[in-house]
N, CA, C and O atoms as a Tripos MOL2 file, in Angstrom:
@<TRIPOS>MOLECULE
protein
  268   267    67     0     0
PROTEIN
NO_CHARGES

@<TRIPOS>ATOM
      1 N         160.8470   82.9610  -80.3270 N.3       1 UNK1
      2 CA        159.4150   82.6860  -80.3310 C.3       1 UNK1
      3 C         159.0220   81.8190  -79.1280 C.2       1 UNK1
      4 O         157.9690   82.0200  -78.5220 O.2       1 UNK1
      5 N         159.8870   80.8520  -78.7930 N.am      2 UNK2
      6 CA        159.5880   79.9930  -77.6490 C.3       2 UNK2
      7 C         159.5750   80.7860  -76.3450 C.2       2 UNK2
      8 O         158.7700   80.5150  -75.4540 O.2       2 UNK2
      9 N         160.4720   81.7690  -76.2390 N.am      3 UNK3
     10 CA        160.5060   82.5920  -75.0290 C.3       3 UNK3
     11 C         159.2230   83.4080  -74.8920 C.2       3 UNK3
     12 O         158.6910   83.5610  -73.7920 O.2       3 UNK3
     13 N         158.7370   83.9230  -76.0020 N.am      4 UNK4
     14 CA        157.4970   84.6940  -75.9870 C.3       4 UNK4
     15 C         156.3340   83.8170  -75.5500 C.2       4 UNK4
     16 O         155.5250   84.2290  -74.7180 O.2       4 UNK4
     17 N         156.2460   82.6310  -76.0940 N.am      5 UNK5
     18 CA        155.1620   81.7090  -75.7290 C.3       5 UNK5
     19 C         155.2740   81.3140  -74.2490 C.2       5 UNK5
     20 O         154.2640   81.1980  -73.5540 O.2       5 UNK5
     21 N         156.4930   81.1130  -73.7820 N.am      6 UNK6
     22 CA        156.6870   80.7430  -72.3780 C.3       6 UNK6
     23 C         156.2570   81.8810  -71.4610 C.2       6 UNK6
     24 O         155.6360   81.6390  -70.4260 O.2       6 UNK6
     25 N         156.5800   83.1210  -71.8270 N.am      7 UNK7
     26 CA        156.1750   84.2660  -71.0060 C.3       7 UNK7
     27 C         154.6610   84.4370  -71.0040 C.2       7 UNK7
     28 O         154.0660   84.7180  -69.9640 O.2       7 UNK7
     29 N         154.0430   84.2680  -72.1550 N.am      8 UNK8
     30 CA        152.5790   84.3780  -72.2380 C.3       8 UNK8
     31 C         151.9250   83.2930  -71.3910 C.2       8 UNK8
     32 O         150.9720   83.5530  -70.6570 O.2       8 UNK8
     33 N         152.4440   82.0800  -71.5000 N.am      9 UNK9
     34 CA        151.8980   80.9590  -70.7330 C.3       9 UNK9
     35 C         152.0560   81.2130  -69.2240 C.2       9 UNK9
     36 O         151.1260   80.9780  -68.4530 O.2       9 UNK9
     37 N         153.2190   81.6850  -68.8170 N.am     10 UNK10
     38 CA        153.4600   81.9710  -67.4000 C.3      10 UNK10
     39 C         152.5310   83.0750  -66.9050 C.2      10 UNK10
     40 O         152.0260   83.0050  -65.7850 O.2      10 UNK10
     41 N         152.3080   84.0710  -67.7170 N.am     11 UNK11
     42 CA        151.4310   85.1840  -67.3330 C.3      11 UNK11
     43 C         149.9910   84.7050  -67.1700 C.2      11 UNK11
     44 O         149.2980   85.1130  -66.2380 O.2      11 UNK11
     45 N         149.5470   83.8460  -68.0690 N.am     12 UNK12
     46 CA        148.1790   83.3140  -67.9820 C.3      12 UNK12
     47 C         148.0240   82.4830  -66.7140 C.2      12 UNK12
     48 O         147.0240   82.6100  -66.0080 O.2      12 UNK12
     49 N         149.0050   81.6330  -66.4190 N.am     13 UNK13
     50 CA        148.9360   80.8170  -65.2120 C.3      13 UNK13
     51 C         148.9450   81.6850  -63.9630 C.2      13 UNK13
     52 O         148.2250   81.3910  -63.0090 O.2      13 UNK13
     53 N         149.7370   82.7410  -63.9460 N.am     14 UNK14
     54 CA        149.8220   83.6220  -62.7890 C.3      14 UNK14
     55 C         148.4890   84.3240  -62.5540 C.2      14 UNK14
     56 O         148.0600   84.4870  -61.4120 O.2      14 UNK14
     57 N         147.8330   84.7410  -63.6400 N.am     15 UNK15
     58 CA        146.5570   85.4480  -63.5060 C.3      15 UNK15
     59 C         145.4690   84.5210  -62.9860 C.2      15 UNK15
     60 O         144.5820   84.9620  -62.2560 O.2      15 UNK15
     61 N         145.5240   83.2370  -63.3520 N.am     16 UNK16
     62 CA        144.5000   82.3060  -62.8990 C.3      16 UNK16
     63 C         144.5760   82.0780  -61.3950 C.2      16 UNK16
     64 O         143.5520   81.8300  -60.7590 O.2      16 UNK16
     65 N         145.7690   82.1560  -60.8200 N.am     17 UNK17
     66 CA        145.9450   81.9200  -59.3970 C.3      17 UNK17
     67 C         145.7990   83.1940  -58.5700 C.2      17 UNK17
     68 O         145.8640   83.1430  -57.3420 O.2      17 UNK17
     69 N         145.6070   84.3080  -59.2110 N.am     18 UNK18
     70 CA        145.5920   85.5960  -58.5150 C.3      18 UNK18
     71 C         144.4930   85.6700  -57.4590 C.2      18 UNK18
     72 O         144.7410   86.1590  -56.3570 O.2      18 UNK18
     73 N         143.2970   85.2020  -57.7610 N.am     19 UNK19
     74 CA        142.1930   85.2930  -56.8190 C.3      19 UNK19
     75 C         142.0350   84.0860  -55.9240 C.2      19 UNK19
     76 O         141.1400   84.0610  -55.0790 O.2      19 UNK19
     77 N         142.8840   83.0840  -56.0870 N.am     20 UNK20
     78 CA        142.7450   81.8600  -55.3120 C.3      20 UNK20
     79 C         142.9510   82.1060  -53.8240 C.2      20 UNK20
     80 O         142.1960   81.5770  -53.0080 O.2      20 UNK20
     81 N         143.9380   82.8810  -53.4560 N.am     21 UNK21
     82 CA        144.2020   83.1430  -52.0390 C.3      21 UNK21
     83 C         143.0330   83.8870  -51.4010 C.2      21 UNK21
     84 O         142.6710   83.6100  -50.2580 O.2      21 UNK21
     85 N         142.4480   84.8150  -52.1220 N.am     22 UNK22
     86 CA        141.2990   85.5580  -51.5970 C.3      22 UNK22
     87 C         140.1220   84.6200  -51.3650 C.2      22 UNK22
     88 O         139.4300   84.7230  -50.3520 O.2      22 UNK22
     89 N         139.8990   83.7140  -52.2940 N.am     23 UNK23
     90 CA        138.8050   82.7540  -52.1560 C.3      23 UNK23
     91 C         139.0430   81.8320  -50.9700 C.2      23 UNK23
     92 O         138.1280   81.5690  -50.1890 O.2      23 UNK23
     93 N         140.2660   81.3420  -50.8350 N.am     24 UNK24
     94 CA        140.5830   80.4670  -49.7070 C.3      24 UNK24
     95 C         140.4070   81.2070  -48.3840 C.2      24 UNK24
     96 O         139.8910   80.6400  -47.4220 O.2      24 UNK24
     97 N         140.8240   82.4460  -48.3320 N.am     25 UNK25
     98 CA        140.6860   83.2520  -47.1190 C.3      25 UNK25
     99 C         139.2090   83.4300  -46.7690 C.2      25 UNK25
    100 O         138.8240   83.3110  -45.6060 O.2      25 UNK25
    101 N         138.3950   83.7090  -47.7620 N.am     26 UNK26
    102 CA        136.9630   83.8890  -47.5200 C.3      26 UNK26
    103 C         136.3300   82.5940  -47.0190 C.2      26 UNK26
    104 O         135.4820   82.6300  -46.1270 O.2      26 UNK26
    105 N         136.7240   81.4640  -47.5730 N.am     27 UNK27
    106 CA        136.1690   80.1860  -47.1260 C.3      27 UNK27
    107 C         136.5890   79.8640  -45.6920 C.2      27 UNK27
    108 O         135.7920   79.3330  -44.9190 O.2      27 UNK27
    109 N         137.8160   80.1750  -45.3370 N.am     28 UNK28
    110 CA        138.2700   79.9550  -43.9620 C.3      28 UNK28
    111 C         137.4750   80.8400  -43.0050 C.2      28 UNK28
    112 O         137.0770   80.3880  -41.9310 O.2      28 UNK28
    113 N         137.2410   82.0950  -43.3860 N.am     29 UNK29
    114 CA        136.4470   82.9890  -42.5320 C.3      29 UNK29
    115 C         135.0150   82.4830  -42.3690 C.2      29 UNK29
    116 O         134.4540   82.5490  -41.2760 O.2      29 UNK29
    117 N         134.4260   81.9820  -43.4480 N.am     30 UNK30
    118 CA        133.0720   81.4330  -43.3520 C.3      30 UNK30
    119 C         133.0400   80.2110  -42.4420 C.2      30 UNK30
    120 O         132.1130   80.0460  -41.6490 O.2      30 UNK30
    121 N         134.0440   79.3610  -42.5580 N.am     31 UNK31
    122 CA        134.1250   78.1870  -41.6890 C.3      31 UNK31
    123 C         134.2690   78.5800  -40.2270 C.2      31 UNK31
    124 O         133.6190   77.9970  -39.3590 O.2      31 UNK31
    125 N         135.1150   79.5630  -39.9510 N.am     32 UNK32
    126 CA        135.3030   80.0290  -38.5720 C.3      32 UNK32
    127 C         134.0190   80.6460  -38.0270 C.2      32 UNK32
    128 O         133.6810   80.4500  -36.8600 O.2      32 UNK32
    129 N         133.3070   81.3880  -38.8640 N.am     33 UNK33
    130 CA        132.0430   81.9910  -38.4320 C.3      33 UNK33
    131 C         131.0110   80.9120  -38.1230 C.2      33 UNK33
    132 O         130.2560   81.0380  -37.1590 O.2      33 UNK33
    133 N         130.9720   79.8610  -38.9260 N.am     34 UNK34
    134 CA        130.0350   78.7670  -38.6820 C.3      34 UNK34
    135 C         130.3420   78.0740  -37.3590 C.2      34 UNK34
    136 O         129.4330   77.7930  -36.5780 O.2      34 UNK34
    137 N         131.6080   77.8000  -37.1070 N.am     35 UNK35
    138 CA        131.9950   77.1720  -35.8400 C.3      35 UNK35
    139 C         131.6230   78.0820  -34.6680 C.2      35 UNK35
    140 O         131.1120   77.6100  -33.6530 O.2      35 UNK35
    141 N         131.8770   79.3800  -34.8070 N.am     36 UNK36
    142 CA        131.5390   80.3220  -33.7380 C.3      36 UNK36
    143 C         130.0370   80.3340  -33.4760 C.2      36 UNK36
    144 O         129.6110   80.3610  -32.3220 O.2      36 UNK36
    145 N         129.2350   80.3150  -34.5290 N.am     37 UNK37
    146 CA        127.7790   80.2980  -34.3490 C.3      37 UNK37
    147 C         127.3160   79.0160  -33.6680 C.2      37 UNK37
    148 O         126.4260   79.0480  -32.8180 O.2      37 UNK37
    149 N         127.9130   77.8980  -34.0350 N.am     38 UNK38
    150 CA        127.5470   76.6350  -33.3960 C.3      38 UNK38
    151 C         127.9100   76.6430  -31.9090 C.2      38 UNK38
    152 O         127.1350   76.1660  -31.0800 O.2      38 UNK38
    153 N         129.0660   77.1750  -31.5740 N.am     39 UNK39
    154 CA        129.4830   77.2410  -30.1690 C.3      39 UNK39
    155 C         128.5660   78.1710  -29.3840 C.2      39 UNK39
    156 O         128.1630   77.8470  -28.2670 O.2      39 UNK39
    157 N         128.2360   79.3160  -29.9570 N.am     40 UNK40
    158 CA        127.3420   80.2550  -29.2710 C.3      40 UNK40
    159 C         125.9620   79.6310  -29.0950 C.2      40 UNK40
    160 O         125.3540   79.7580  -28.0310 O.2      40 UNK40
    161 N         125.4680   78.9620  -30.1250 N.am     41 UNK41
    162 CA        124.1770   78.2910  -30.0100 C.3      41 UNK41
    163 C         124.1780   77.2230  -28.9330 C.2      41 UNK41
    164 O         123.2280   77.1120  -28.1580 O.2      41 UNK41
    165 N         125.2440   76.4390  -28.8860 N.am     42 UNK42
    166 CA        125.3560   75.4050  -27.8640 C.3      42 UNK42
    167 C         125.4440   76.0230  -26.4670 C.2      42 UNK42
    168 O         124.8260   75.5310  -25.5230 O.2      42 UNK42
    169 N         126.1990   77.0810  -26.3480 N.am     43 UNK43
    170 CA        126.4160   77.6960  -25.0370 C.3      43 UNK43
    171 C         125.1650   78.3770  -24.5110 C.2      43 UNK43
    172 O         124.9780   78.4650  -23.2980 O.2      43 UNK43
    173 N         124.3090   78.8570  -25.3970 N.am     44 UNK44
    174 CA        123.1420   79.6150  -24.9320 C.3      44 UNK44
    175 C         121.8940   78.7570  -24.7820 C.2      44 UNK44
    176 O         121.0460   79.0620  -23.9430 O.2      44 UNK44
    177 N         121.7550   77.7010  -25.5620 N.am     45 UNK45
    178 CA        120.5120   76.9330  -25.5000 C.3      45 UNK45
    179 C         120.7090   75.4810  -25.0960 C.2      45 UNK45
    180 O         119.7810   74.8620  -24.5760 O.2      45 UNK45
    181 N         121.8600   74.9370  -25.3150 N.am     46 UNK46
    182 CA        122.0510   73.5080  -25.0770 C.3      46 UNK46
    183 C         122.5950   73.1600  -23.7130 C.2      46 UNK46
    184 O         123.1400   72.0690  -23.5420 O.2      46 UNK46
    185 N         122.4760   74.0190  -22.7540 N.am     47 UNK47
    186 CA        123.0170   73.7290  -21.4370 C.3      47 UNK47
    187 C         124.5100   73.9720  -21.3440 C.2      47 UNK47
    188 O         125.1370   73.6530  -20.3340 O.2      47 UNK47
    189 N         125.0680   74.5280  -22.3820 N.am     48 UNK48
    190 CA        126.5020   74.7900  -22.3890 C.3      48 UNK48
    191 C         126.8970   75.9220  -21.4690 C.2      48 UNK48
    192 O         128.0420   75.9980  -21.0230 O.2      48 UNK48
    193 N         125.9460   76.8090  -21.1820 N.am     49 UNK49
    194 CA        126.2620   77.9410  -20.3150 C.3      49 UNK49
    195 C         126.7250   77.4900  -18.9400 C.2      49 UNK49
    196 O         127.6880   78.0270  -18.3940 O.2      49 UNK49
    197 N         126.0410   76.5080  -18.3870 N.am     50 UNK50
    198 CA        126.4400   75.9790  -17.0880 C.3      50 UNK50
    199 C         127.7900   75.2910  -17.1530 C.2      50 UNK50
    200 O         128.6020   75.4150  -16.2360 O.2      50 UNK50
    201 N         128.0290   74.5640  -18.2370 N.am     51 UNK51
    202 CA        129.3150   73.8750  -18.3880 C.3      51 UNK51
    203 C         130.4550   74.8710  -18.5400 C.2      51 UNK51
    204 O         131.5350   74.6780  -17.9830 O.2      51 UNK51
    205 N         130.2130   75.9260  -19.2870 N.am     52 UNK52
    206 CA        131.2530   76.9430  -19.4650 C.3      52 UNK52
    207 C         131.5210   77.6470  -18.1380 C.2      52 UNK52
    208 O         132.6710   77.9330  -17.8040 O.2      52 UNK52
    209 N         130.4640   77.9250  -17.3860 N.am     53 UNK53
    210 CA        130.6370   78.5440  -16.0740 C.3      53 UNK53
    211 C         131.4500   77.6630  -15.1430 C.2      53 UNK53
    212 O         132.3440   78.1480  -14.4490 O.2      53 UNK53
    213 N         131.1460   76.3610  -15.1220 N.am     54 UNK54
    214 CA        131.9090   75.4340  -14.2810 C.3      54 UNK54
    215 C         133.3620   75.3490  -14.7360 C.2      54 UNK54
    216 O         134.2710   75.2580  -13.9110 O.2      54 UNK54
    217 N         133.5800   75.3790  -16.0580 N.am     55 UNK55
    218 CA        134.9450   75.3450  -16.5780 C.3      55 UNK55
    219 C         135.7300   76.5650  -16.1070 C.2      55 UNK55
    220 O         136.8580   76.4370  -15.6320 O.2      55 UNK55
    221 N         135.1320   77.7430  -16.2400 N.am     56 UNK56
    222 CA        135.8080   78.9580  -15.7800 C.3      56 UNK56
    223 C         136.0600   78.9200  -14.2710 C.2      56 UNK56
    224 O         137.1170   79.3420  -13.8020 O.2      56 UNK56
    225 N         135.0860   78.4140  -13.5180 N.am     57 UNK57
    226 CA        135.2730   78.3040  -12.0720 C.3      57 UNK57
    227 C         136.4500   77.3940  -11.7420 C.2      57 UNK57
    228 O         137.2580   77.7090  -10.8690 O.2      57 UNK57
    229 N         136.5450   76.2600  -12.4450 N.am     58 UNK58
    230 CA        137.6600   75.3410  -12.2000 C.3      58 UNK58
    231 C         138.9950   75.9670  -12.5560 C.2      58 UNK58
    232 O         139.9780   75.8070  -11.8330 O.2      58 UNK58
    233 N         139.0250   76.6830  -13.6740 N.am     59 UNK59
    234 CA        140.2760   77.3260  -14.0890 C.3      59 UNK59
    235 C         140.6950   78.3750  -13.0670 C.2      59 UNK59
    236 O         141.8570   78.4280  -12.6660 O.2      59 UNK59
    237 N         139.7540   79.2020  -12.6510 N.am     60 UNK60
    238 CA        140.0750   80.2550  -11.6800 C.3      60 UNK60
    239 C         140.4890   79.6400  -10.3450 C.2      60 UNK60
    240 O         141.4490   80.0970   -9.7250 O.2      60 UNK60
    241 N         139.7680   78.6010   -9.8970 N.am     61 UNK61
    242 CA        140.1360   77.9380   -8.6450 C.3      61 UNK61
    243 C         141.5280   77.3210   -8.7340 C.2      61 UNK61
    244 O         142.2970   77.3780   -7.7740 O.2      61 UNK61
    245 N         141.8480   76.7380   -9.8710 N.am     62 UNK62
    246 CA        143.1720   76.1390  -10.0610 C.3      62 UNK62
    247 C         144.2700   77.1910  -10.0100 C.2      62 UNK62
    248 O         145.3220   76.9730   -9.4100 O.2      62 UNK62
    249 N         144.0190   78.3290  -10.6420 N.am     63 UNK63
    250 CA        145.0120   79.4100  -10.6290 C.3      63 UNK63
    251 C         145.1880   79.9500   -9.2150 C.2      63 UNK63
    252 O         146.3120   80.2020   -8.7810 O.2      63 UNK63
    253 N         144.0890   80.1260   -8.5010 N.am     64 UNK64
    254 CA        144.1630   80.6430   -7.1280 C.3      64 UNK64
    255 C         144.8930   79.6540   -6.2240 C.2      64 UNK64
    256 O         145.6840   80.0620   -5.3740 O.2      64 UNK64
    257 N         144.6340   78.3490   -6.4010 N.am     65 UNK65
    258 CA        145.3000   77.3410   -5.5780 C.3      65 UNK65
    259 C         146.8060   77.3260   -5.8020 C.2      65 UNK65
    260 O         147.5610   77.0100   -4.8830 O.2      65 UNK65
    261 N         147.2540   77.6610   -7.0070 N.am     66 UNK66
    262 CA        148.6840   77.6470   -7.3130 C.3      66 UNK66
    263 C         149.3930   78.8910   -6.8110 C.2      66 UNK66
    264 O         150.6220   78.9250   -6.7650 O.2      66 UNK66
    265 N         148.6390   79.9130   -6.4340 N.am     67 UNK67
    266 CA        149.2590   81.1400   -5.9200 C.3      67 UNK67
    267 C         149.5880   80.9740   -4.5100 C.2      67 UNK67
    268 O         150.1190   81.8930   -3.8870 O.2      67 UNK67
@<TRIPOS>BOND
     1     1     2 1
     2     2     3 1
     3     3     4 2
     4     3     5 am
     5     5     6 1
     6     6     7 1
     7     7     8 2
     8     7     9 am
     9     9    10 1
    10    10    11 1
    11    11    12 2
    12    11    13 am
    13    13    14 1
    14    14    15 1
    15    15    16 2
    16    15    17 am
    17    17    18 1
    18    18    19 1
    19    19    20 2
    20    19    21 am
    21    21    22 1
    22    22    23 1
    23    23    24 2
    24    23    25 am
    25    25    26 1
    26    26    27 1
    27    27    28 2
    28    27    29 am
    29    29    30 1
    30    30    31 1
    31    31    32 2
    32    31    33 am
    33    33    34 1
    34    34    35 1
    35    35    36 2
    36    35    37 am
    37    37    38 1
    38    38    39 1
    39    39    40 2
    40    39    41 am
    41    41    42 1
    42    42    43 1
    43    43    44 2
    44    43    45 am
    45    45    46 1
    46    46    47 1
    47    47    48 2
    48    47    49 am
    49    49    50 1
    50    50    51 1
    51    51    52 2
    52    51    53 am
    53    53    54 1
    54    54    55 1
    55    55    56 2
    56    55    57 am
    57    57    58 1
    58    58    59 1
    59    59    60 2
    60    59    61 am
    61    61    62 1
    62    62    63 1
    63    63    64 2
    64    63    65 am
    65    65    66 1
    66    66    67 1
    67    67    68 2
    68    67    69 am
    69    69    70 1
    70    70    71 1
    71    71    72 2
    72    71    73 am
    73    73    74 1
    74    74    75 1
    75    75    76 2
    76    75    77 am
    77    77    78 1
    78    78    79 1
    79    79    80 2
    80    79    81 am
    81    81    82 1
    82    82    83 1
    83    83    84 2
    84    83    85 am
    85    85    86 1
    86    86    87 1
    87    87    88 2
    88    87    89 am
    89    89    90 1
    90    90    91 1
    91    91    92 2
    92    91    93 am
    93    93    94 1
    94    94    95 1
    95    95    96 2
    96    95    97 am
    97    97    98 1
    98    98    99 1
    99    99   100 2
   100    99   101 am
   101   101   102 1
   102   102   103 1
   103   103   104 2
   104   103   105 am
   105   105   106 1
   106   106   107 1
   107   107   108 2
   108   107   109 am
   109   109   110 1
   110   110   111 1
   111   111   112 2
   112   111   113 am
   113   113   114 1
   114   114   115 1
   115   115   116 2
   116   115   117 am
   117   117   118 1
   118   118   119 1
   119   119   120 2
   120   119   121 am
   121   121   122 1
   122   122   123 1
   123   123   124 2
   124   123   125 am
   125   125   126 1
   126   126   127 1
   127   127   128 2
   128   127   129 am
   129   129   130 1
   130   130   131 1
   131   131   132 2
   132   131   133 am
   133   133   134 1
   134   134   135 1
   135   135   136 2
   136   135   137 am
   137   137   138 1
   138   138   139 1
   139   139   140 2
   140   139   141 am
   141   141   142 1
   142   142   143 1
   143   143   144 2
   144   143   145 am
   145   145   146 1
   146   146   147 1
   147   147   148 2
   148   147   149 am
   149   149   150 1
   150   150   151 1
   151   151   152 2
   152   151   153 am
   153   153   154 1
   154   154   155 1
   155   155   156 2
   156   155   157 am
   157   157   158 1
   158   158   159 1
   159   159   160 2
   160   159   161 am
   161   161   162 1
   162   162   163 1
   163   163   164 2
   164   163   165 am
   165   165   166 1
   166   166   167 1
   167   167   168 2
   168   167   169 am
   169   169   170 1
   170   170   171 1
   171   171   172 2
   172   171   173 am
   173   173   174 1
   174   174   175 1
   175   175   176 2
   176   175   177 am
   177   177   178 1
   178   178   179 1
   179   179   180 2
   180   179   181 am
   181   181   182 1
   182   182   183 1
   183   183   184 2
   184   183   185 am
   185   185   186 1
   186   186   187 1
   187   187   188 2
   188   187   189 am
   189   189   190 1
   190   190   191 1
   191   191   192 2
   192   191   193 am
   193   193   194 1
   194   194   195 1
   195   195   196 2
   196   195   197 am
   197   197   198 1
   198   198   199 1
   199   199   200 2
   200   199   201 am
   201   201   202 1
   202   202   203 1
   203   203   204 2
   204   203   205 am
   205   205   206 1
   206   206   207 1
   207   207   208 2
   208   207   209 am
   209   209   210 1
   210   210   211 1
   211   211   212 2
   212   211   213 am
   213   213   214 1
   214   214   215 1
   215   215   216 2
   216   215   217 am
   217   217   218 1
   218   218   219 1
   219   219   220 2
   220   219   221 am
   221   221   222 1
   222   222   223 1
   223   223   224 2
   224   223   225 am
   225   225   226 1
   226   226   227 1
   227   227   228 2
   228   227   229 am
   229   229   230 1
   230   230   231 1
   231   231   232 2
   232   231   233 am
   233   233   234 1
   234   234   235 1
   235   235   236 2
   236   235   237 am
   237   237   238 1
   238   238   239 1
   239   239   240 2
   240   239   241 am
   241   241   242 1
   242   242   243 1
   243   243   244 2
   244   243   245 am
   245   245   246 1
   246   246   247 1
   247   247   248 2
   248   247   249 am
   249   249   250 1
   250   250   251 1
   251   251   252 2
   252   251   253 am
   253   253   254 1
   254   254   255 1
   255   255   256 2
   256   255   257 am
   257   257   258 1
   258   258   259 1
   259   259   260 2
   260   259   261 am
   261   261   262 1
   262   262   263 1
   263   263   264 2
   264   263   265 am
   265   265   266 1
   266   266   267 1
   267   267   268 2
@<TRIPOS>SUBSTRUCTURE
     1 UNK1         2 RESIDUE 1 A UNK
     2 UNK2         6 RESIDUE 1 A UNK
     3 UNK3        10 RESIDUE 1 A UNK
     4 UNK4        14 RESIDUE 1 A UNK
     5 UNK5        18 RESIDUE 1 A UNK
     6 UNK6        22 RESIDUE 1 A UNK
     7 UNK7        26 RESIDUE 1 A UNK
     8 UNK8        30 RESIDUE 1 A UNK
     9 UNK9        34 RESIDUE 1 A UNK
    10 UNK10       38 RESIDUE 1 A UNK
    11 UNK11       42 RESIDUE 1 A UNK
    12 UNK12       46 RESIDUE 1 A UNK
    13 UNK13       50 RESIDUE 1 A UNK
    14 UNK14       54 RESIDUE 1 A UNK
    15 UNK15       58 RESIDUE 1 A UNK
    16 UNK16       62 RESIDUE 1 A UNK
    17 UNK17       66 RESIDUE 1 A UNK
    18 UNK18       70 RESIDUE 1 A UNK
    19 UNK19       74 RESIDUE 1 A UNK
    20 UNK20       78 RESIDUE 1 A UNK
    21 UNK21       82 RESIDUE 1 A UNK
    22 UNK22       86 RESIDUE 1 A UNK
    23 UNK23       90 RESIDUE 1 A UNK
    24 UNK24       94 RESIDUE 1 A UNK
    25 UNK25       98 RESIDUE 1 A UNK
    26 UNK26      102 RESIDUE 1 A UNK
    27 UNK27      106 RESIDUE 1 A UNK
    28 UNK28      110 RESIDUE 1 A UNK
    29 UNK29      114 RESIDUE 1 A UNK
    30 UNK30      118 RESIDUE 1 A UNK
    31 UNK31      122 RESIDUE 1 A UNK
    32 UNK32      126 RESIDUE 1 A UNK
    33 UNK33      130 RESIDUE 1 A UNK
    34 UNK34      134 RESIDUE 1 A UNK
    35 UNK35      138 RESIDUE 1 A UNK
    36 UNK36      142 RESIDUE 1 A UNK
    37 UNK37      146 RESIDUE 1 A UNK
    38 UNK38      150 RESIDUE 1 A UNK
    39 UNK39      154 RESIDUE 1 A UNK
    40 UNK40      158 RESIDUE 1 A UNK
    41 UNK41      162 RESIDUE 1 A UNK
    42 UNK42      166 RESIDUE 1 A UNK
    43 UNK43      170 RESIDUE 1 A UNK
    44 UNK44      174 RESIDUE 1 A UNK
    45 UNK45      178 RESIDUE 1 A UNK
    46 UNK46      182 RESIDUE 1 A UNK
    47 UNK47      186 RESIDUE 1 A UNK
    48 UNK48      190 RESIDUE 1 A UNK
    49 UNK49      194 RESIDUE 1 A UNK
    50 UNK50      198 RESIDUE 1 A UNK
    51 UNK51      202 RESIDUE 1 A UNK
    52 UNK52      206 RESIDUE 1 A UNK
    53 UNK53      210 RESIDUE 1 A UNK
    54 UNK54      214 RESIDUE 1 A UNK
    55 UNK55      218 RESIDUE 1 A UNK
    56 UNK56      222 RESIDUE 1 A UNK
    57 UNK57      226 RESIDUE 1 A UNK
    58 UNK58      230 RESIDUE 1 A UNK
    59 UNK59      234 RESIDUE 1 A UNK
    60 UNK60      238 RESIDUE 1 A UNK
    61 UNK61      242 RESIDUE 1 A UNK
    62 UNK62      246 RESIDUE 1 A UNK
    63 UNK63      250 RESIDUE 1 A UNK
    64 UNK64      254 RESIDUE 1 A UNK
    65 UNK65      258 RESIDUE 1 A UNK
    66 UNK66      262 RESIDUE 1 A UNK
    67 UNK67      266 RESIDUE 1 A UNK
């Protein structure tokens, strides 16, 4: 009888955690989307476009100088 109760208990616990990974994955995706939207907003309206352009110019110039 104890084995039966233990199996039932284990099965119930396993079922409760079944959707947890999916929920965590969805929350991580929502967080990443929010960060992406904030970066795009900053880059397009907050003067970030010029800063990103200068950053790329510096990176490219650095790579060219090392060649």
